[in-house]
C-alpha positions in Angstrom: 107.5 67.5 33.7 108.4 64.8 36.1 111.1 64.6 38.8 114.1 62.5 37.8 115.3 60.2 40.5 119.0 59.3 40.6 119.5 55.7 41.7 121.7 55.0 44.7 124.9 53.0 44.2 124.1 49.6 45.7 127.6 48.3 45.3 129.1 50.6 47.9 130.8 48.6 50.7 131.2 51.4 53.3 128.3 53.6 54.2 128.9 57.1 52.9 128.1 59.5 55.7 130.6 62.3 54.8 129.1 65.7 54.9 130.1 66.6 51.3 128.0 63.8 49.9 124.7 64.8 51.6 122.3 67.1 49.9 118.9 68.6 50.6 116.0 68.3 48.1 114.6 71.9 47.9 110.8 72.2 48.0 109.3 73.4 44.8 106.0 74.7 43.5 105.4 74.1 39.8 102.5 75.8 38.0 101.4 76.3 34.4 100.7 79.6 32.7 99.5 80.1 29.2 103.1 80.6 28.1 104.7 77.7 29.8 105.7 76.3 33.2 107.1 78.1 36.2 109.2 76.3 38.9 109.6 78.1 42.2 112.3 76.6 44.5 113.0 77.7 48.1 116.7 77.8 48.7 117.2 79.4 52.1 120.8 80.6 52.7 121.6 80.7 49.0 122.7 83.8 47.1 122.6 84.4 43.4 126.2 83.4 42.7 125.8 80.1 44.6 123.1 78.5 42.4 123.5 76.7 39.1 120.7 75.7 36.7 121.5 73.4 33.8 119.6 71.6 31.0 121.1 68.6 29.3 119.3 65.8 27.4 115.8 67.0 28.5 116.9 67.0 32.2 116.7 70.3 34.2 119.2 70.2 37.1 119.3 72.7 39.9 122.3 72.8 42.3 123.1 75.3 45.0 125.8 75.5 47.6 125.1 78.0 50.4 128.1 79.6 52.0 128.5 78.8 55.7 128.8 82.1 57.5 130.3 81.8 60.9 129.6 84.4 63.5 132.6 85.7 65.4 132.8 84.3 68.9 130.7 81.3 68.1 131.4 78.5 70.6 129.2 75.7 69.1 127.7 75.4 65.6 125.3 72.4 65.2 123.4 73.9 62.2 125.0 73.3 58.9 123.8 74.4 55.5 123.9 71.5 53.0 124.0 71.8 49.3 120.7 71.5 47.4 120.2 69.2 44.4 117.1 68.4 42.3 116.4 67.2 38.8 113.3 67.2 36.6 112.7 65.4 33.3 111.4 67.9 30.7 108.9 67.1 28.0 109.4 68.1 24.4 106.9 70.9 24.8 109.4 73.0 26.7 111.5 75.4 24.7 114.9 74.6 26.2 116.7 77.4 24.4 114.7 80.1 26.1 114.6 78.9 29.7 115.5 81.7 32.1 115.9 81.8 35.9 116.0 84.5 38.5 116.9 84.5 42.2 115.5 86.9 44.9 115.6 86.5 48.7 116.5 82.8 48.6 113.7 81.9 46.1 114.7 80.7 42.7 112.2 81.1 39.9 112.7 79.2 36.7 110.6 80.0 33.6 110.1 77.2 31.1 108.4 78.5 28.0 106.4 76.3 25.7 107.6 75.5 22.2 105.7 77.7 19.7 103.1 75.7 17.9 103.6 75.2 14.2 101.3 77.5 12.3 99.8 76.3 9.0 101.2 78.0 6.0 100.5 78.2 2.3 103.1 76.8 0.0 103.4 78.6 -3.4 103.2 76.4 -6.4 105.4 77.4 -9.3 104.9 76.5 -12.9 107.9 75.1 -14.6 108.7 74.4 -18.2 
């Protein structure tokens, strides 16, 4: 599995510094088990309903948008939670139909099972005619 880099738009005339367009790249650990790959992404500030994991055309995409919680009586807020975004190119050895993900305490764990190996089989020969 390799990370998929999205090229920047070089034809942009005005620098885009709006807050909505900035994202954080979440740190991940990827390790292999005998059943497949496991991706562990740290998403501080994100709860289960705020994360989205998609697979399309062999690309695993993870997006998350943490809710900004403002404390009552807050006079100044310089810390902002930015959305998270990261993509990975999947190989053909990943069983994309059985990918599953779980979220606990701001840590997203994605299980990418391997495609079952084709087992040799005997083919019955019938006698005709």
